[in-house]
N, C-alpha and C positions, 0 to 999 in steps of 0.2 A: 353130089356124096361126099360123106362128109368123114375128118379124120378121125382112127383110131385111134377109141383113146385104152389104157387099161387101165380098170375100174378099180377101189380097194378098198374095206366093211372097213366099217371101224369096227374097233374091240370094243368100243360103250356102249350102250343100251339094245343088245341085239336082243327079240326075247326067245324063244322057240318057233313065231312061225318066220325066221330067219331077214322081220324088218327093221333096216340099217340103213345112216345112209352112209351112203358112198363116194368117194373122191377120188380122180383123176388130172392128174397136172399136163395140161399139151400146151405150146404152142405160150409157155410163157405165161398160158392161166389156169387159174385153180376153179375146179368143174366140182358141184357139191348137187351131188339125187339122191330119190326115196328108191333102197334098192326094188321095191316094191315094186317100181318102172321100169327096172334098169333097163331091161328090151324094145321100150320103147323111144323111136327117138324123138320123136314129139312130145314125151313128156314135159314137166316145166325143169325147171335145172337152175341152179345158180351160176351165178358165175363171177369169178375172183382174180381183179391181181394179186401174185404172188405177195407184192407188199398190204394188202387188206386183208388179202387172210393171213398173213404172219401177225399180223396186231391187232384179229378178230380173239386169232387164236390165240395170244400174250397177255388178253383180258378174259377168257372163256376159264381160263385153266390157273391164272393167277389166283395165293392162296385169303 
């Protein structure tokens, strides 16, 4: 049984059928998934270290 994660939907990029990116932080890792597959525990997801996620956000949100 996997650990319970609290997923948060992105505030950007959601369209009318609620297809968004969701993020959860658990055990010092940042997990990213497609909200359309949210309840599917076998669905693919990306996992980053907190440091890598911070760098990713810095580069994607830079002016």
